[in-house]
C-alpha positions in Angstrom: -4.7 -4.0 -17.0 -6.9 -3.7 -13.9 -9.0 -0.9 -12.8 -9.7 -0.5 -9.1 -12.8 1.4 -8.2 -13.4 2.8 -4.8 -9.8 2.7 -3.7 -9.0 4.4 -0.3 -6.2 4.6 2.2 -8.3 2.5 4.6 -8.8 -0.3 2.0 -5.2 -0.1 1.1 -4.2 -0.6 4.7 -6.6 -3.5 5.2 -5.4 -5.3 2.1 -1.7 -4.6 2.8 -2.2 -6.2 6.2 -3.8 -9.3 4.6 -0.9 -9.5 2.1 1.6 -9.3 4.9 -0.2 -12.2 6.7 -0.2 -14.3 3.5 3.5 -13.6 2.8 4.4 -14.6 6.4 2.4 -17.8 6.1 4.3 -18.6 2.8 7.6 -17.5 4.2 8.0 -14.9 1.5 10.0 -11.9 2.7 9.2 -9.5 -0.1 6.2 -7.3 -1.1 6.6 -5.2 -4.2 4.4 -2.1 -4.7 3.7 -0.9 -8.2 5.1 2.6 -8.0 5.8 5.6 -6.0 4.7 8.1 -8.6 3.0 6.5 -11.7 0.4 9.2 -11.9 -0.5 8.5 -15.5 -1.3 4.9 -14.5 -3.1 5.8 -11.3 -0.5 3.8 -9.3 1.1 6.2 -6.9 1.7 6.5 -3.2 3.0 10.0 -3.4 0.9 12.6 -1.5 -1.8 14.2 -3.5 -4.5 16.9 -2.9 -7.3 14.4 -2.2 -5.8 11.9 0.2 -2.8 13.9 1.3 -0.2 11.4 2.7 -2.7 8.9 4.0 -1.4 6.0 1.9 2.1 6.6 3.3 0.7 6.9 6.8 -1.0 3.5 6.3 2.4 2.0 5.4 4.0 3.7 8.4 1.2 2.5 10.7 1.6 -1.1 9.5 5.4 -1.3 9.5 6.2 1.3 12.0 9.7 0.7 13.3 9.4 -3.1 13.8 11.9 -3.9 11.0 9.6 -6.0 8.8 
């Protein structure tokens, strides 16, 4: 497994944008995220008491309504 130290919604947004750019260059239409609510594994996007819904807001900010 991998352990990510220092994760934050801002870093998530930055790296998701980079991943989107890479996928577009490679003509890859899909991005798979680990999980919505894998709390035991620390892989969740669901709102929490620390970051609230900032991870979901980052996704909304990137994808908005542009249909990507």
